[in-house]
VEXDREN-2710 file (C-alpha; in Angstrom, 1 decimal):
% VEXDREN-2710
k/r/px/py/pz
1/MET/-66.5/-20.7/61.5
2/THR/-67.1/-17.0/62.2
3/LYS/-66.1/-14.7/59.4
4/THR/-63.8/-11.8/60.1
5/LYS/-65.6/-8.5/59.7
6/ILE/-63.6/-6.0/57.6
7/LEU/-64.4/-2.3/57.0
8/ILE/-62.8/-0.7/53.9
9/PRO/-63.4/3.1/53.5
10/LEU/-63.2/4.1/49.8
11/ASP/-63.1/7.7/48.6
12/GLY/-63.2/6.9/44.8
13/THR/-59.5/7.5/44.1
14/ASP/-57.4/4.8/42.6
15/ARG/-55.2/4.8/45.7
16/SER/-58.1/4.0/47.9
17/MET/-58.9/1.0/45.7
18/HIS/-55.5/-0.6/46.6
19/SER/-57.2/-1.6/49.9
20/LEU/-59.2/-4.1/47.9
21/ASP/-56.1/-5.6/46.3
22/LEU/-54.6/-6.2/49.8
23/LEU/-57.8/-7.7/51.1
24/LYS/-57.8/-10.3/48.2
25/LYS/-54.1/-11.1/48.9
26/MET/-54.6/-11.6/52.6
27/PHE/-58.1/-13.2/52.9
28/LYS/-60.0/-15.9/51.0
29/SER/-63.6/-15.0/50.1
30/ASP/-65.1/-17.5/52.6
31/GLU/-63.0/-16.1/55.5
32/VAL/-64.4/-12.5/55.6
33/GLU/-67.5/-10.3/55.4
34/VAL/-66.5/-7.0/53.9
35/THR/-68.3/-3.6/54.2
36/LEU/-67.3/-1.0/51.8
37/MET/-67.8/2.5/53.1
38/ASN/-68.0/5.9/51.4
39/ILE/-68.5/9.2/53.3
40/SER/-69.3/12.5/51.7
41/GLU/-68.8/15.9/53.4
42/ILE/-71.6/18.3/52.7
43/VAL/-71.2/22.0/53.6
44/ILE/-74.3/23.5/55.3
45/VAL/-75.0/27.1/54.5
46/ASN/-77.5/28.9/56.7
47/ASP/-78.7/25.6/58.1
48/MET/-79.8/24.4/54.6
49/VAL/-78.4/21.6/52.6
50/ILE/-78.7/22.0/48.9
51/THR/-80.8/19.0/47.6
52/ASP/-79.0/18.9/44.3
53/LYS/-75.6/18.6/45.9
54/VAL/-76.9/15.9/48.3
55/ASP/-78.2/13.9/45.3
56/ARG/-75.0/14.2/43.4
57/ALA/-72.9/13.2/46.4
58/ARG/-75.2/10.1/46.9
59/GLU/-74.8/9.2/43.3
60/THR/-71.0/9.5/43.4
61/GLY/-70.9/7.5/46.6
62/GLU/-73.0/4.7/45.0
63/PHE/-70.7/4.7/42.0
64/VAL/-67.6/4.3/44.2
65/LEU/-69.2/1.5/46.3
66/ASN/-70.4/-0.3/43.2
67/ARG/-67.0/-0.1/41.6
68/GLY/-65.5/-1.6/44.8
69/GLU/-68.1/-4.4/44.9
70/LYS/-67.2/-5.4/41.3
71/GLU/-63.6/-5.8/42.3
72/LEU/-64.6/-8.2/45.1
73/GLN/-66.7/-10.6/43.2
74/GLY/-67.1/-13.8/45.1
75/TYR/-66.8/-12.0/48.5
76/THR/-69.6/-11.2/50.9
77/VAL/-69.9/-7.4/50.4
78/ASN/-72.1/-4.9/52.2
79/LYS/-72.1/-1.2/51.1
80/PHE/-72.6/1.8/53.4
81/PHE/-72.8/5.5/52.4
82/ASP/-73.3/8.4/54.7
83/PHE/-72.6/12.1/55.2
84/GLY/-70.2/13.5/57.7
85/TYR/-66.5/13.8/58.5
86/ALA/-64.8/10.7/57.2
87/GLY/-62.5/10.0/60.2
88/ASP/-65.4/10.4/62.7
89/GLU/-67.8/8.3/60.6
90/ILE/-65.2/5.5/60.0
91/LEU/-64.6/5.3/63.8
92/LYS/-68.3/5.3/64.6
93/LYS/-69.1/2.6/62.0
94/ALA/-66.2/0.4/63.1
95/SER/-67.4/0.6/66.7
96/GLN/-71.2/0.3/66.2
97/ASP/-70.9/-2.7/63.9
98/ASN/-68.0/-4.3/65.8
99/PHE/-65.6/-4.7/62.9
100/ASP/-62.5/-6.8/63.5
101/ILE/-60.2/-5.0/61.0
102/ILE/-60.2/-1.7/59.1
103/ILE/-58.1/-1.6/55.9
104/MET/-57.3/1.8/54.4
105/THR/-54.6/3.4/52.3
106/LYS/-51.9/5.6/53.7
107/SER/-53.1/8.7/52.0
108/THR/-55.2/9.7/49.0
109/LYS/-53.8/13.3/48.8
110/LYS/-50.5/14.7/47.6
111/GLY/-48.3/17.5/48.9
112/LEU/-49.4/20.0/51.5
113/ALA/-52.9/18.7/52.0
114/ARG/-51.4/15.3/53.0
115/MET/-49.0/16.9/55.5
116/VAL/-51.7/19.0/57.2
117/GLY/-54.2/16.3/58.2
118/SER/-55.1/12.8/57.5
119/VAL/-58.3/10.7/57.9
120/THR/-56.0/7.6/58.1
121/SER/-54.0/9.2/60.9
122/LYS/-57.2/10.0/62.9
123/VAL/-58.4/6.4/62.5
124/VAL/-55.1/4.9/63.5
125/LYS/-54.8/7.1/66.6
126/ASN/-58.4/6.6/67.8
127/SER/-59.5/3.1/66.8
128/PRO/-59.3/0.2/69.3
129/LYS/-59.6/-2.1/66.2
130/ILE/-56.8/-3.5/64.1
131/VAL/-56.1/-1.0/61.3
132/ILE/-54.1/-2.2/58.3
133/ILE/-52.5/0.6/56.3
134/VAL/-51.8/0.0/52.6
135/PRO/-48.7/2.0/51.5
136/GLU/-49.1/4.1/48.4
END
């Protein structure tokens, strides 16, 4: 039996972790192969990336991914961290690795920032994959 490949982007907020709860409710551990993904945006100044900021971003990303992995004990879990724009990187990863489903939360921001733009909205509009949105 082929396992369903599921991509779950996590940004470290408690809201984003709700995707893991939904996964556990919908799928048994032997039915899926899960990839947890964390993307960090790094601002480049004068074509230079500050090494300290890169190291801290990587450490934070690893912390987020390890936290998610602990929540999914018993599941086959892969972890992926990269730098870039979250929406673009999620779409690229889903396509390159041929995921069947993307599970994400509706929004991890409140107020004006949520109304202006949304990574989730970009993924839903541009992904040919099934995208499951977890309400807040």
